[in-house]
N, C-alpha and C positions, 0 to 999 in steps of 0.2 A: 705181115709178110712184106708189104710194099716198103715200109719204112726200114726194115732190116736190109733189104736189097739195096735201097738208096744209100744207107749208111756204108754198106760194103763197097759200093761203086765209088762213093765220095772219098773213102779212105784210100782205096787203091789209086785213085786219081791224084790224091795228095802225095802219095809215095812217088808217083811218076814225076810230079813237079819237083820234089826234092832231088830225085835222080838227075833230072835235066839241069837243075840249078847248080848241082855240086860236081858236074862232070869236069869242069875246068879246075875246080879245087882238087879233085882227085889226081889230076895229072901233076899238080905241084906239091901234093902233100907227101909223096913218097911212102904211102901206106903199103902195108904188107899185102901181097897178092892173096886174095881169098882162096880157101881150099875148095875142093870140088864137092865134098860130102861131109855132113855134120850129123852127129847123133847127140841127143840130149836126154837126160833123166833128171827129173826134179821132184822135190817134195815141198809141201808148203800148206797154205790155207786159202780158202775162198770165202769171202763175205757174201751174204745173201743179197740179191738184187733189190728186194723190197719185202716188206712184211706181207703176210698172207692172212686173210680173214674171210669168214663165210657166215651167212645167215640162211637157215632153212627151217621148214616147218612141215608137219604132217598131222594127220587126224589121229586123235587118241581120246578114248572115253567120250565119244560124241562131240568133242571140242577139238581145238587145235593146240598142239604143243610146238613151241618155237625154241630154236636153239641158235646161239651165236658162238662161233668158235674163232679164236685168234691164235695164229701160229707165229710167235715172235721170231724175228730174224736171228739166226745164229750161224757163226762161221763153221765151216766143215773142213775136214782134212783133205788135202789135195795130193794126188800123184799124177805126174804128167810125163809122157814119153813122146819124143818127137824126132823126126828125120827130115833133112833138107838137102837139096842138090843145087849147086850153082849152075845156071843156064846161060847167063850172059853178063860179062863183067861182074858188077857187084849185085846183080839181081839173081834171086834164087826162088825155087818153089819148094814147099814143104808141107808136111802133114803132122799134126800132133793129136794125141789121144789123151784126154784128161778124165780122171775119175775123182769125184767129190763125194764123201760120205760123212754123215753126222746124225746125231740124235738130238731132238729138241723136246718141246712141250707144247701142249694145247690148253689154252685157257678157255674154259667153257662156262657160259651162262645160259640157263634154260628156264622157261616158264612152263610148268607141268600142270595140266588140268587135274582137278580134284576128282577122284573116282566116283563120288556120290553126289557132289554139289556142283551146280553150274555156276560159271563166272566166279569161281573161287580158286584161281591158279596159285600154285606154290612156286616160289622162286628158289632155284638152287644154283650153286656155283662151285667150281672146283678146277683142278689141273690134272691133266693126264700126261704123265711123263713118258720118256722113251719113244717119242714119235719119230719114225724113221724118215729121213730125206736123203736121196742120193741122185747124182747127176753123172751121166757119161757123155762126154763131148768129143766130137770129131771135128777138127779145125783144119780146113785147107788154107794154105798160107801163100801169099806173095811176100817175099822177103827182100830187104835191101840192107846191105852192109854199109854203114856210114863210113866214108873215107876218113882215116885218122892216122897220125904218125905216132900216137901214144899206144901203150900196151893194151889197155882195155879195148875191146871191140864191141860196138853197139849195132844190133840187128833189129830193124823195124819190121813189123809184120802185120798183115791184115787180111781179111777174107771171110768167106761164109763159114758158118758153124752149124752142126746138127747136134742138138741136145736131147738126150733121152732122160726123162725124169721119172723117178720112183718116189712117190709121196704117200705116207700113211695118213689117211683122212678119217675124221670122226664121222660115223654114220648114225649114232644114236647115243643117248645117255642112259646109265643105269641109275635108277632112283631107289634110294634107301628110305623106306617108309613103313609105318605100322598103324594099326587101327587106333584112333578114328581117322587117320590120314590127313589131319589138319596141317601137319608140317611134313616136310620131306628134306632129304639131304642127298648130296652128290655121292654116288656109290661107284663111279668109274665111267668109262666110255667104251662103246663098241666101235671098232675101227677096221679098216681094210686097206691093203696096199693097192695104189693106183699107178698105172704106167701109161705114158704117152710121150711122143717126141714131136719136135718142130724144128724148122730151119730158122737160124738167126745169123748173127755176125760176131766178129771179134776184131780187136786191134790191140797191139801192145808192142813191147820191146824186150830184148834179151841182152844183157851185158855180160860179156865173156872175159875172163882173165886167164890167159894161157900160161901154164908152167913150162910147157915145151910146145913144139909145133903141133903135136897131136893130142895133148891132154891138158885139160884145165877145168875151171869151175865157172859157173854162171849164175846170174840172178834173173828171174823171169817176172815180169809184170804184164798181165793181160786182162782186158775187160771183155766179157762175153755176155750175150743177151739173146733170149728167144722167148716168145710168148707161147706157153704150152697150156692147152685145155685138157683137163682130166675129167672123164665121165664118171661121176660118183654113182648116179642112179638115173633112170629115165627122166629127162627134163631137168636134171641137176648137174651142173658143170662147175668144177673148181678151176679157176683161171690162175696160173702161176707165171710170174715174171722170172723165168729161170736164168741162171748165170750169176754174174757179179764180178767183182775184182778178184783176180787170182794173183797170188804172190808166192814165190818159192825160189829155191836154189838147188843146185846139184852139179853133177858131172857133165862136161862137154868133151866129146871126142871128135877130132877132125881128121879127115883123110885127104 
């Protein structure tokens, strides 16, 4: 939480430095006067912030079963809708809502106790596909339109984000075995959907190319980050570094 707020404050301060340093350049550049209100709709992708893995254990057949799960990072489909208003010169305030969805896999390794013999665990491994991951983000933005005399317009933005994460997590493995149970095989996984949210930060930019004064297209690049803790079971938490690099493009409407 502390490092997220520090990053947000630092980025906002950097934007103010850019604003102050370019004030004289703006007066000479002859750039177009910024509009009062902007709407944006974009589609694209988001890369995962980092890989996710977990180790857990529980009692079984008077011994301990251990399970290791790795959730490989995979890009998700992004939809982003935003609105902003100019409040002073080239400075604006905005809000964006992003939704990222995707399905991945879980690579599972487990050591399963023998039902009849002590200290004779069987090792099984397999992959559970169709693991659901989704993120909904609300991003409050301080925006700055970079003065330019050329047609593309560049808008820098940064601020706090709130990320709500939905993650399907492995809770147990299904063991395929038969008498005398000296060997075992992976038969699937038991899972459940976990939900939690946390505050983080974002920073990025949007490049707009206007066909007319009110209609154009744009390209968005944004980095978001929040540390989210998902409660799997009592005493067991799955820590996720939510967010990542978002990239997309779509329509831009100015008023």
